[in-house]
PDB file of N, CA, C, O and CB in Angstrom:
ATOM      1  N   UNK A   1     120.191 107.363  53.437  1.00  0.00           N
ATOM      2  CA  UNK A   1     121.101 107.157  52.325  1.00  0.00           C
ATOM      3  C   UNK A   1     122.553 107.121  52.788  1.00  0.00           C
ATOM      4  O   UNK A   1     123.328 106.301  52.296  1.00  0.00           O
ATOM      5  CB  UNK A   1     120.911 108.245  51.287  1.00  0.00           C
ATOM      6  N   UNK A   2     122.933 107.976  53.707  1.00  0.00           N
ATOM      7  CA  UNK A   2     124.319 108.009  54.177  1.00  0.00           C
ATOM      8  C   UNK A   2     124.695 106.674  54.797  1.00  0.00           C
ATOM      9  O   UNK A   2     125.782 106.160  54.532  1.00  0.00           O
ATOM     10  CB  UNK A   2     124.525 109.147  55.194  1.00  0.00           C
ATOM     11  N   UNK A   3     123.825 106.105  55.612  1.00  0.00           N
ATOM     12  CA  UNK A   3     124.185 104.852  56.281  1.00  0.00           C
ATOM     13  C   UNK A   3     124.301 103.716  55.278  1.00  0.00           C
ATOM     14  O   UNK A   3     125.052 102.767  55.504  1.00  0.00           O
ATOM     15  CB  UNK A   3     123.152 104.499  57.355  1.00  0.00           C
ATOM     16  N   UNK A   4     123.568 103.799  54.172  1.00  0.00           N
ATOM     17  CA  UNK A   4     123.695 102.743  53.173  1.00  0.00           C
ATOM     18  C   UNK A   4     124.985 102.892  52.372  1.00  0.00           C
ATOM     19  O   UNK A   4     125.494 101.902  51.847  1.00  0.00           O
ATOM     20  CB  UNK A   4     122.490 102.754  52.234  1.00  0.00           C
ATOM     21  N   UNK A   5     125.520 104.094  52.266  1.00  0.00           N
ATOM     22  CA  UNK A   5     126.769 104.312  51.539  1.00  0.00           C
ATOM     23  C   UNK A   5     127.995 103.905  52.349  1.00  0.00           C
ATOM     24  O   UNK A   5     129.014 103.530  51.770  1.00  0.00           O
ATOM     25  CB  UNK A   5     126.885 105.764  51.140  1.00  0.00           C
ATOM     26  N   UNK A   6     127.918 103.970  53.653  1.00  0.00           N
ATOM     27  CA  UNK A   6     129.098 103.747  54.480  1.00  0.00           C
ATOM     28  C   UNK A   6     129.725 102.367  54.280  1.00  0.00           C
ATOM     29  O   UNK A   6     130.928 102.303  54.027  1.00  0.00           O
ATOM     30  CB  UNK A   6     128.738 103.926  55.924  1.00  0.00           C
ATOM     31  N   UNK A   7     128.996 101.279  54.375  1.00  0.00           N
ATOM     32  CA  UNK A   7     129.648  99.969  54.185  1.00  0.00           C
ATOM     33  C   UNK A   7     130.210  99.798  52.777  1.00  0.00           C
ATOM     34  O   UNK A   7     131.302  99.257  52.604  1.00  0.00           O
ATOM     35  CB  UNK A   7     128.659  98.845  54.474  1.00  0.00           C
ATOM     36  N   UNK A   8     129.467 100.258  51.775  1.00  0.00           N
ATOM     37  CA  UNK A   8     129.940 100.136  50.399  1.00  0.00           C
ATOM     38  C   UNK A   8     131.201 100.960  50.180  1.00  0.00           C
ATOM     39  O   UNK A   8     132.156 100.487  49.564  1.00  0.00           O
ATOM     40  CB  UNK A   8     128.851 100.573  49.418  1.00  0.00           C
ATOM     41  N   UNK A   9     131.208 102.191  50.682  1.00  0.00           N
ATOM     42  CA  UNK A   9     132.370 103.063  50.524  1.00  0.00           C
ATOM     43  C   UNK A   9     133.570 102.509  51.272  1.00  0.00           C
ATOM     44  O   UNK A   9     134.687 102.535  50.756  1.00  0.00           O
ATOM     45  CB  UNK A   9     132.053 104.476  51.016  1.00  0.00           C
ATOM     46  N   UNK A  10     133.355 102.012  52.466  1.00  0.00           N
ATOM     47  CA  UNK A  10     134.454 101.471  53.267  1.00  0.00           C
ATOM     48  C   UNK A  10     135.052 100.236  52.602  1.00  0.00           C
ATOM     49  O   UNK A  10     136.271 100.066  52.596  1.00  0.00           O
ATOM     50  CB  UNK A  10     133.970 101.127  54.684  1.00  0.00           C
ATOM     51  N   UNK A  11     134.209  99.377  52.043  1.00  0.00           N
ATOM     52  CA  UNK A  11     134.691  98.170  51.374  1.00  0.00           C
ATOM     53  C   UNK A  11     135.478  98.532  50.112  1.00  0.00           C
ATOM     54  O   UNK A  11     136.551  97.981  49.866  1.00  0.00           O
ATOM     55  CB  UNK A  11     133.510  97.241  51.022  1.00  0.00           C
ATOM     56  N   UNK A  12     134.952  99.441  49.332  1.00  0.00           N
ATOM     57  CA  UNK A  12     135.660  99.874  48.115  1.00  0.00           C
ATOM     58  C   UNK A  12     136.983 100.533  48.469  1.00  0.00           C
ATOM     59  O   UNK A  12     137.998 100.282  47.819  1.00  0.00           O
ATOM     60  CB  UNK A  12     134.790 100.848  47.295  1.00  0.00           C
ATOM     61  N   UNK A  13     136.976 101.373  49.496  1.00  0.00           N
ATOM     62  CA  UNK A  13     138.201 102.043  49.932  1.00  0.00           C
ATOM     63  C   UNK A  13     139.251 101.025  50.363  1.00  0.00           C
ATOM     64  O   UNK A  13     140.420 101.138  49.995  1.00  0.00           O
ATOM     65  CB  UNK A  13     137.903 103.014  51.083  1.00  0.00           C
ATOM     66  N   UNK A  14     138.839 100.050  51.129  1.00  0.00           N
ATOM     67  CA  UNK A  14     139.768  99.023  51.614  1.00  0.00           C
ATOM     68  C   UNK A  14     140.395  98.258  50.454  1.00  0.00           C
ATOM     69  O   UNK A  14     141.595  97.985  50.464  1.00  0.00           O
ATOM     70  CB  UNK A  14     139.046  98.048  52.555  1.00  0.00           C
ATOM     71  N   UNK A  15     139.583  97.912  49.453  1.00  0.00           N
ATOM     72  CA  UNK A  15     140.096  97.180  48.288  1.00  0.00           C
ATOM     73  C   UNK A  15     141.124  97.996  47.512  1.00  0.00           C
ATOM     74  O   UNK A  15     142.034  97.438  46.900  1.00  0.00           O
ATOM     75  CB  UNK A  15     138.945  96.788  47.362  1.00  0.00           C
ATOM     76  N   UNK A  16     140.975  99.328  47.541  1.00  0.00           N
ATOM     77  CA  UNK A  16     141.879 100.203  46.797  1.00  0.00           C
ATOM     78  C   UNK A  16     143.047 100.710  47.639  1.00  0.00           C
ATOM     79  O   UNK A  16     143.866 101.491  47.154  1.00  0.00           O
ATOM     80  CB  UNK A  16     141.113 101.376  46.248  1.00  0.00           C
ATOM     81  N   UNK A  17     143.131 100.273  48.894  1.00  0.00           N
ATOM     82  CA  UNK A  17     144.253 100.661  49.749  1.00  0.00           C
ATOM     83  C   UNK A  17     144.027 101.920  50.557  1.00  0.00           C
ATOM     84  O   UNK A  17     144.983 102.583  50.960  1.00  0.00           O
ATOM     85  CB  UNK A  17     145.457 100.841  48.922  1.00  0.00           C
ATOM     86  N   UNK A  18     142.766 102.257  50.798  1.00  0.00           N
ATOM     87  CA  UNK A  18     142.417 103.442  51.593  1.00  0.00           C
ATOM     88  C   UNK A  18     141.635 103.015  52.822  1.00  0.00           C
ATOM     89  O   UNK A  18     141.158 101.884  52.911  1.00  0.00           O
ATOM     90  CB  UNK A  18     141.597 104.458  50.754  1.00  0.00           C
ATOM     91  N   UNK A  19     141.509 103.938  53.770  1.00  0.00           N
ATOM     92  CA  UNK A  19     140.602 103.729  54.900  1.00  0.00           C
ATOM     93  C   UNK A  19     139.782 104.995  55.100  1.00  0.00           C
ATOM     94  O   UNK A  19     140.222 106.101  54.785  1.00  0.00           O
ATOM     95  CB  UNK A  19     141.388 103.360  56.203  1.00  0.00           C
ATOM     96  N   UNK A  20     138.587 104.806  55.628  1.00  0.00           N
ATOM     97  CA  UNK A  20     137.697 105.926  55.935  1.00  0.00           C
ATOM     98  C   UNK A  20     137.541 105.966  57.442  1.00  0.00           C
ATOM     99  O   UNK A  20     137.144 104.979  58.061  1.00  0.00           O
ATOM    100  CB  UNK A  20     136.299 105.787  55.214  1.00  0.00           C
ATOM    101  N   UNK A  21     137.854 107.107  58.027  1.00  0.00           N
ATOM    102  CA  UNK A  21     137.715 107.273  59.470  1.00  0.00           C
ATOM    103  C   UNK A  21     136.549 108.199  59.757  1.00  0.00           C
ATOM    104  O   UNK A  21     136.122 108.956  58.886  1.00  0.00           O
ATOM    105  CB  UNK A  21     139.018 107.825  60.096  1.00  0.00           C
ATOM    106  N   UNK A  22     136.041 108.142  60.957  1.00  0.00           N
ATOM    107  CA  UNK A  22     134.970 109.036  61.391  1.00  0.00           C
ATOM    108  C   UNK A  22     135.477 109.869  62.546  1.00  0.00           C
ATOM    109  O   UNK A  22     136.156 109.368  63.442  1.00  0.00           O
ATOM    110  CB  UNK A  22     133.696 108.244  61.796  1.00  0.00           C
ATOM    111  N   UNK A  23     135.143 111.137  62.515  1.00  0.00           N
ATOM    112  CA  UNK A  23     135.515 112.010  63.620  1.00  0.00           C
ATOM    113  C   UNK A  23     134.829 111.541  64.898  1.00  0.00           C
ATOM    114  O   UNK A  23     133.648 111.195  64.878  1.00  0.00           O
ATOM    115  CB  UNK A  23     135.147 113.478  63.310  1.00  0.00           C
ATOM    116  N   UNK A  24     135.551 111.529  65.989  1.00  0.00           N
ATOM    117  CA  UNK A  24     134.971 111.130  67.276  1.00  0.00           C
ATOM    118  C   UNK A  24     134.503 112.316  68.107  1.00  0.00           C
ATOM    119  O   UNK A  24     133.815 112.145  69.113  1.00  0.00           O
ATOM    120  CB  UNK A  24     135.977 110.332  68.068  1.00  0.00           C
ATOM    121  N   UNK A  25     134.874 113.504  67.687  1.00  0.00           N
ATOM    122  CA  UNK A  25     134.455 114.689  68.430  1.00  0.00           C
ATOM    123  C   UNK A  25     132.971 114.947  68.233  1.00  0.00           C
ATOM    124  O   UNK A  25     132.434 114.752  67.142  1.00  0.00           O
ATOM    125  CB  UNK A  25     135.267 115.912  67.997  1.00  0.00           C
ATOM    126  N   UNK A  26     132.322 115.383  69.286  1.00  0.00           N
ATOM    127  CA  UNK A  26     130.896 115.684  69.221  1.00  0.00           C
ATOM    128  C   UNK A  26     130.624 117.115  68.775  1.00  0.00           C
ATOM    129  O   UNK A  26     129.538 117.410  68.277  1.00  0.00           O
ATOM    130  CB  UNK A  26     130.259 115.442  70.567  1.00  0.00           C
ATOM    131  N   UNK A  27     131.590 118.001  68.945  1.00  0.00           N
ATOM    132  CA  UNK A  27     131.374 119.394  68.565  1.00  0.00           C
ATOM    133  C   UNK A  27     132.212 119.735  67.337  1.00  0.00           C
ATOM    134  O   UNK A  27     133.295 119.185  67.136  1.00  0.00           O
ATOM    135  CB  UNK A  27     131.720 120.340  69.737  1.00  0.00           C
ATOM    136  N   UNK A  28     131.705 120.634  66.536  1.00  0.00           N
ATOM    137  CA  UNK A  28     132.406 121.053  65.330  1.00  0.00           C
ATOM    138  C   UNK A  28     133.419 122.123  65.695  1.00  0.00           C
ATOM    139  O   UNK A  28     133.095 123.104  66.364  1.00  0.00           O
ATOM    140  CB  UNK A  28     131.416 121.572  64.259  1.00  0.00           C
ATOM    141  N   UNK A  29     134.652 121.921  65.243  1.00  0.00           N
ATOM    142  CA  UNK A  29     135.726 122.879  65.478  1.00  0.00           C
ATOM    143  C   UNK A  29     136.326 123.273  64.144  1.00  0.00           C
ATOM    144  O   UNK A  29     135.983 122.702  63.109  1.00  0.00           O
ATOM    145  CB  UNK A  29     136.809 122.292  66.421  1.00  0.00           C
ATOM    146  N   UNK A  30     137.212 124.238  64.166  1.00  0.00           N
ATOM    147  CA  UNK A  30     137.801 124.760  62.936  1.00  0.00           C
ATOM    148  C   UNK A  30     138.483 123.671  62.112  1.00  0.00           C
ATOM    149  O   UNK A  30     138.343 123.645  60.889  1.00  0.00           O
ATOM    150  CB  UNK A  30     138.797 125.851  63.265  1.00  0.00           C
ATOM    151  N   UNK A  31     139.213 122.781  62.761  1.00  0.00           N
ATOM    152  CA  UNK A  31     139.941 121.748  62.046  1.00  0.00           C
ATOM    153  C   UNK A  31     139.284 120.375  62.109  1.00  0.00           C
ATOM    154  O   UNK A  31     139.902 119.372  61.751  1.00  0.00           O
ATOM    155  CB  UNK A  31     141.320 121.657  62.583  1.00  0.00           C
ATOM    156  N   UNK A  32     138.049 120.327  62.558  1.00  0.00           N
ATOM    157  CA  UNK A  32     137.343 119.056  62.634  1.00  0.00           C
ATOM    158  C   UNK A  32     135.864 119.322  62.396  1.00  0.00           C
ATOM    159  O   UNK A  32     135.154 119.772  63.295  1.00  0.00           O
ATOM    160  CB  UNK A  32     137.576 118.355  64.010  1.00  0.00           C
ATOM    161  N   UNK A  33     135.408 119.044  61.188  1.00  0.00           N
ATOM    162  CA  UNK A  33     134.031 119.359  60.824  1.00  0.00           C
ATOM    163  C   UNK A  33     133.091 118.163  60.935  1.00  0.00           C
ATOM    164  O   UNK A  33     132.008 118.163  60.349  1.00  0.00           O
ATOM    165  CB  UNK A  33     133.991 119.897  59.425  1.00  0.00           C
ATOM    166  N   UNK A  34     133.506 117.150  61.683  1.00  0.00           N
ATOM    167  CA  UNK A  34     132.668 116.000  62.052  1.00  0.00           C
ATOM    168  C   UNK A  34     132.166 115.172  60.886  1.00  0.00           C
ATOM    169  O   UNK A  34     131.059 114.636  60.942  1.00  0.00           O
ATOM    170  CB  UNK A  34     131.503 116.472  62.824  1.00  0.00           C
ATOM    171  N   UNK A  35     132.954 115.058  59.832  1.00  0.00           N
ATOM    172  CA  UNK A  35     132.614 114.159  58.740  1.00  0.00           C
ATOM    173  C   UNK A  35     133.723 113.121  58.616  1.00  0.00           C
ATOM    174  O   UNK A  35     134.062 112.477  59.609  1.00  0.00           O
ATOM    175  CB  UNK A  35     132.417 114.940  57.400  1.00  0.00           C
ATOM    176  N   UNK A  36     134.294 112.940  57.441  1.00  0.00           N
ATOM    177  CA  UNK A  36     135.242 111.854  57.222  1.00  0.00           C
ATOM    178  C   UNK A  36     136.497 112.322  56.496  1.00  0.00           C
ATOM    179  O   UNK A  36     136.435 113.256  55.696  1.00  0.00           O
ATOM    180  CB  UNK A  36     134.582 110.742  56.437  1.00  0.00           C
ATOM    181  N   UNK A  37     137.650 111.677  56.768  1.00  0.00           N
ATOM    182  CA  UNK A  37     138.813 111.802  55.889  1.00  0.00           C
ATOM    183  C   UNK A  37     139.019 110.469  55.161  1.00  0.00           C
ATOM    184  O   UNK A  37     138.630 109.410  55.655  1.00  0.00           O
ATOM    185  CB  UNK A  37     140.098 112.205  56.703  1.00  0.00           C
ATOM    186  N   UNK A  38     139.627 110.542  53.998  1.00  0.00           N
ATOM    187  CA  UNK A  38     140.017 109.348  53.266  1.00  0.00           C
ATOM    188  C   UNK A  38     141.533 109.257  53.355  1.00  0.00           C
ATOM    189  O   UNK A  38     142.236 110.167  52.917  1.00  0.00           O
ATOM    190  CB  UNK A  38     139.520 109.385  51.767  1.00  0.00           C
ATOM    191  N   UNK A  39     142.045 108.157  53.924  1.00  0.00           N
ATOM    192  CA  UNK A  39     143.462 108.023  54.215  1.00  0.00           C
ATOM    193  C   UNK A  39     144.068 106.914  53.356  1.00  0.00           C
ATOM    194  O   UNK A  39     143.531 105.809  53.283  1.00  0.00           O
ATOM    195  CB  UNK A  39     143.683 107.734  55.713  1.00  0.00           C
ATOM    196  N   UNK A  40     145.188 107.219  52.709  1.00  0.00           N
ATOM    197  CA  UNK A  40     145.935 106.211  51.936  1.00  0.00           C
ATOM    198  C   UNK A  40     146.709 105.359  52.932  1.00  0.00           C
ATOM    199  O   UNK A  40     147.535 105.875  53.686  1.00  0.00           O
ATOM    200  CB  UNK A  40     146.910 106.881  50.875  1.00  0.00           C
ATOM    201  N   UNK A  41     146.443 104.055  52.936  1.00  0.00           N
ATOM    202  CA  UNK A  41     146.987 103.154  53.952  1.00  0.00           C
ATOM    203  C   UNK A  41     148.505 102.999  53.920  1.00  0.00           C
ATOM    204  O   UNK A  41     149.132 102.906  54.975  1.00  0.00           O
ATOM    205  CB  UNK A  41     146.366 101.818  53.799  1.00  0.00           C
ATOM    206  N   UNK A  42     149.109 102.968  52.728  1.00  0.00           N
ATOM    207  CA  UNK A  42     150.529 102.652  52.658  1.00  0.00           C
ATOM    208  C   UNK A  42     151.437 103.725  53.254  1.00  0.00           C
ATOM    209  O   UNK A  42     152.530 103.411  53.725  1.00  0.00           O
ATOM    210  CB  UNK A  42     150.911 102.422  51.240  1.00  0.00           C
ATOM    211  N   UNK A  43     151.004 104.985  53.240  1.00  0.00           N
ATOM    212  CA  UNK A  43     151.835 106.036  53.834  1.00  0.00           C
ATOM    213  C   UNK A  43     151.076 106.934  54.812  1.00  0.00           C
ATOM    214  O   UNK A  43     151.594 107.965  55.239  1.00  0.00           O
ATOM    215  CB  UNK A  43     152.428 106.884  52.743  1.00  0.00           C
ATOM    216  N   UNK A  44     149.864 106.546  55.162  1.00  0.00           N
ATOM    217  CA  UNK A  44     149.022 107.282  56.118  1.00  0.00           C
ATOM    218  C   UNK A  44     148.836 108.753  55.754  1.00  0.00           C
ATOM    219  O   UNK A  44     148.811 109.613  56.634  1.00  0.00           O
ATOM    220  CB  UNK A  44     149.619 107.187  57.502  1.00  0.00           C
ATOM    221  N   UNK A  45     148.709 109.042  54.475  1.00  0.00           N
ATOM    222  CA  UNK A  45     148.459 110.421  54.057  1.00  0.00           C
ATOM    223  C   UNK A  45     146.973 110.611  53.778  1.00  0.00           C
ATOM    224  O   UNK A  45     146.310 109.731  53.229  1.00  0.00           O
ATOM    225  CB  UNK A  45     149.300 110.779  52.803  1.00  0.00           C
ATOM    226  N   UNK A  46     146.474 111.756  54.159  1.00  0.00           N
ATOM    227  CA  UNK A  46     145.073 112.083  53.923  1.00  0.00           C
ATOM    228  C   UNK A  46     144.951 112.607  52.494  1.00  0.00           C
ATOM    229  O   UNK A  46     145.595 113.593  52.132  1.00  0.00           O
ATOM    230  CB  UNK A  46     144.545 113.134  54.967  1.00  0.00           C
ATOM    231  N   UNK A  47     144.130 111.950  51.691  1.00  0.00           N
ATOM    232  CA  UNK A  47     143.969 112.356  50.300  1.00  0.00           C
ATOM    233  C   UNK A  47     142.688 113.154  50.062  1.00  0.00           C
ATOM    234  O   UNK A  47     142.558 113.836  49.045  1.00  0.00           O
ATOM    235  CB  UNK A  47     143.979 111.140  49.410  1.00  0.00           C
ATOM    236  N   UNK A  48     141.754 113.070  50.991  1.00  0.00           N
ATOM    237  CA  UNK A  48     140.497 113.804  50.878  1.00  0.00           C
ATOM    238  C   UNK A  48     139.942 114.034  52.272  1.00  0.00           C
ATOM    239  O   UNK A  48     139.884 113.104  53.076  1.00  0.00           O
ATOM    240  CB  UNK A  48     139.472 113.040  49.990  1.00  0.00           C
ATOM    241  N   UNK A  49     139.534 115.257  52.568  1.00  0.00           N
ATOM    242  CA  UNK A  49     138.922 115.549  53.856  1.00  0.00           C
ATOM    243  C   UNK A  49     139.905 115.765  54.991  1.00  0.00           C
ATOM    244  O   UNK A  49     139.716 115.229  56.083  1.00  0.00           O
ATOM    245  CB  UNK A  49     138.012 114.456  54.219  1.00  0.00           C
ATOM    246  N   UNK A  50     140.952 116.542  54.749  1.00  0.00           N
ATOM    247  CA  UNK A  50     141.963 116.780  55.789  1.00  0.00           C
ATOM    248  C   UNK A  50     141.380 117.310  57.087  1.00  0.00           C
ATOM    249  O   UNK A  50     141.878 117.006  58.171  1.00  0.00           O
ATOM    250  CB  UNK A  50     142.995 117.747  55.285  1.00  0.00           C
ATOM    251  N   UNK A  51     140.345 118.088  56.977  1.00  0.00           N
ATOM    252  CA  UNK A  51     139.724 118.676  58.173  1.00  0.00           C
ATOM    253  C   UNK A  51     138.465 117.906  58.580  1.00  0.00           C
ATOM    254  O   UNK A  51     137.536 118.483  59.143  1.00  0.00           O
ATOM    255  CB  UNK A  51     139.376 120.157  57.923  1.00  0.00           C
ATOM    256  N   UNK A  52     138.439 116.620  58.297  1.00  0.00           N
ATOM    257  CA  UNK A  52     137.246 115.787  58.541  1.00  0.00           C
ATOM    258  C   UNK A  52     136.036 116.435  57.886  1.00  0.00           C
ATOM    259  O   UNK A  52     134.971 116.548  58.493  1.00  0.00           O
ATOM    260  CB  UNK A  52     136.997 115.590  60.073  1.00  0.00           C
ATOM    261  N   UNK A  53     136.216 116.863  56.629  1.00  0.00           N
ATOM    262  CA  UNK A  53     135.144 117.592  55.967  1.00  0.00           C
ATOM    263  C   UNK A  53     134.637 116.927  54.686  1.00  0.00           C
ATOM    264  O   UNK A  53     133.886 117.547  53.934  1.00  0.00           O
ATOM    265  CB  UNK A  53     135.610 118.971  55.653  1.00  0.00           C
ATOM    266  N   UNK A  54     135.026 115.696  54.428  1.00  0.00           N
ATOM    267  CA  UNK A  54     134.544 114.987  53.241  1.00  0.00           C
ATOM    268  C   UNK A  54     133.291 114.184  53.588  1.00  0.00           C
ATOM    269  O   UNK A  54     133.246 113.493  54.605  1.00  0.00           O
ATOM    270  CB  UNK A  54     135.645 114.055  52.672  1.00  0.00           C
ATOM    271  N   UNK A  55     132.283 114.285  52.734  1.00  0.00           N
ATOM    272  CA  UNK A  55     131.071 113.486  52.935  1.00  0.00           C
ATOM    273  C   UNK A  55     131.289 112.107  52.323  1.00  0.00           C
ATOM    274  O   UNK A  55     132.226 111.908  51.549  1.00  0.00           O
ATOM    275  CB  UNK A  55     129.819 114.185  52.305  1.00  0.00           C
ATOM    276  N   UNK A  56     130.429 111.159  52.667  1.00  0.00           N
ATOM    277  CA  UNK A  56     130.531 109.823  52.092  1.00  0.00           C
ATOM    278  C   UNK A  56     130.276 109.862  50.591  1.00  0.00           C
ATOM    279  O   UNK A  56     130.853 109.072  49.844  1.00  0.00           O
ATOM    280  CB  UNK A  56     129.544 108.868  52.774  1.00  0.00           C
ATOM    281  N   UNK A  57     129.429 110.758  50.150  1.00  0.00           N
ATOM    282  CA  UNK A  57     129.176 110.907  48.715  1.00  0.00           C
ATOM    283  C   UNK A  57     130.432 111.383  47.992  1.00  0.00           C
ATOM    284  O   UNK A  57     130.740 110.887  46.908  1.00  0.00           O
ATOM    285  CB  UNK A  57     128.017 111.890  48.469  1.00  0.00           C
ATOM    286  N   UNK A  58     131.164 112.339  48.574  1.00  0.00           N
ATOM    287  CA  UNK A  58     132.405 112.824  47.976  1.00  0.00           C
ATOM    288  C   UNK A  58     133.459 111.714  47.925  1.00  0.00           C
ATOM    289  O   UNK A  58     134.196 111.594  46.946  1.00  0.00           O
ATOM    290  CB  UNK A  58     132.940 114.031  48.763  1.00  0.00           C
ATOM    291  N   UNK A  59     133.524 110.917  48.974  1.00  0.00           N
ATOM    292  CA  UNK A  59     134.484 109.823  49.009  1.00  0.00           C
ATOM    293  C   UNK A  59     134.130 108.773  47.965  1.00  0.00           C
ATOM    294  O   UNK A  59     135.016 108.276  47.271  1.00  0.00           O
ATOM    295  CB  UNK A  59     134.535 109.193  50.406  1.00  0.00           C
ATOM    296  N   UNK A  60     132.858 108.429  47.842  1.00  0.00           N
ATOM    297  CA  UNK A  60     132.427 107.454  46.841  1.00  0.00           C
ATOM    298  C   UNK A  60     132.750 107.955  45.436  1.00  0.00           C
ATOM    299  O   UNK A  60     133.176 107.175  44.584  1.00  0.00           O
ATOM    300  CB  UNK A  60     130.917 107.171  46.976  1.00  0.00           C
ATOM    301  N   UNK A  61     132.553 109.238  45.189  1.00  0.00           N
ATOM    302  CA  UNK A  61     132.877 109.822  43.890  1.00  0.00           C
ATOM    303  C   UNK A  61     134.378 109.771  43.627  1.00  0.00           C
ATOM    304  O   UNK A  61     134.801 109.460  42.514  1.00  0.00           O
ATOM    305  CB  UNK A  61     132.376 111.269  43.814  1.00  0.00           C
ATOM    306  N   UNK A  62     135.177 110.071  44.630  1.00  0.00           N
ATOM    307  CA  UNK A  62     136.633 110.030  44.496  1.00  0.00           C
ATOM    308  C   UNK A  62     137.124 108.629  44.173  1.00  0.00           C
ATOM    309  O   UNK A  62     138.045 108.462  43.374  1.00  0.00           O
ATOM    310  CB  UNK A  62     137.297 110.529  45.771  1.00  0.00           C
ATOM    311  N   UNK A  63     136.521 107.628  44.783  1.00  0.00           N
ATOM    312  CA  UNK A  63     136.937 106.246  44.602  1.00  0.00           C
ATOM    313  C   UNK A  63     136.464 105.631  43.292  1.00  0.00           C
ATOM    314  O   UNK A  63     136.983 104.599  42.866  1.00  0.00           O
ATOM    315  CB  UNK A  63     136.440 105.425  45.738  1.00  0.00           C
ATOM    316  N   UNK A  64     135.489 106.253  42.655  1.00  0.00           N
ATOM    317  CA  UNK A  64     134.965 105.659  41.405  1.00  0.00           C
ATOM    318  C   UNK A  64     135.708 106.119  40.185  1.00  0.00           C
ATOM    319  O   UNK A  64     135.383 105.706  39.072  1.00  0.00           O
ATOM    320  CB  UNK A  64     133.509 105.987  41.238  1.00  0.00           C
TER     321      UNK A  64
END
């Protein structure tokens, strides 16, 4: 289910002026929980998942 949400969420985010990034770290750290942040493109501010802790489901809900 997660892999099916990723393209849809990324496309919706792009249309609304956001981007979804993926953590590149392999290990979980205090400030990087190996999920996703949602970034507003025009000012590069993180609106959801500052600690790479937003799931794709949370991002899809935020965007809807």
